[in-house]
Structure formats: C-alpha cells, structure tokens
N, C-alpha and C positions, 0 to 999 in steps of 0.2 A: 422195802422194794428189792426186787429180785435182781441178781447179778449174774453175768456169764462173760466167760473169757472170749476174747475176740477171735481167737481160732475156732471156738465152738460156735460163735455167732455166725462166721463166716460160713460153716458147714451147714447150718440149719437156719440161714437168714430168712428165707421166704415163710417157713413155718412159724418163726419167731414173730416176723411182722403180723401174720394173720392172728396169732395168739394176743398180741398186744392190742390189736384192733377189736377183737371179741371181748376180752376181759376189761379193757380200758386201764390195765396195770403197767405202769412204765417199767423199762428193762434198762439197766445199767451196764454198759459194755466196758470190760476192763482190760488193760495190757499190762502185764508184768504186775499184776495185782492192784494196779491204780486206775480209777474211773477215768475213761477218756471221752466217753459219748454216753447219751441218754436216748433211748428210742421211746416216744411217746405216742399216743393215739392221736389221730386228727380228728377234731370235732366234726361230726357229720351233719348236724342240724343247726341252724341258726336260731337263735331264741327270737320269738316274736316280740315286737315292741309294744304290743297290745298287752296292757296289763303289767307292763315292765315295773311300774312304781307303785303297784297295788299295796296298800297298806303303809306306804311312806308319805304320801301326800293327804294333807287335810284341807278340805274346801270349808271356808268360813263364810256363812251367809249365803245369799241368793246370787248366783253367779250370771243369771240371765235377766234379772230385773233392771230396769233403767236406773241410772246412778244419779240422775238430775244434773249432771254437769253436761253443758253444752260443747259439742266438738267443734273444732274449727272448720271442718269439712262441711258442716250443717249450716253455716253462715252464708 
C-alpha cells in the first residue's frame, strides 16, 4: 500500500484523490512517520441482486409442481 506524508498530501490532495479513484489503490497518510488516515476509493456501482447467489444455491426436485399438501387458505 502506498504511503505519503501529511504535508505532501496537503499539497497534492486533489490530484491524489483522483489517482485513488482511478486506480482503486488505497493511500495511507502518515504524520511523523505514523499512519493517521487511509484514503480509499468509494465504490461507484452497486452490485445487482440478480445472480448474487449463483452457484451457491442448489434446487432439489421440482419447485413448481403441486406438493399434495392442502393449504389452510384453500379450505
């Protein structure tokens, strides 16, 4: 992970923000040699829920066929 001194970050803040947004690589900001903050990119796209669990769920049997169990609502 790339690190930068706070004084240098202050001088190049906007350029560094653009760089982090483009590359997706976080940037650690240090003060007196110690990490004090981390600049990370904001996710730009939300993941679609369609296909979210693809390959993780297994359907056993026929899920649309009648089960033979009478529902209380049908009485």
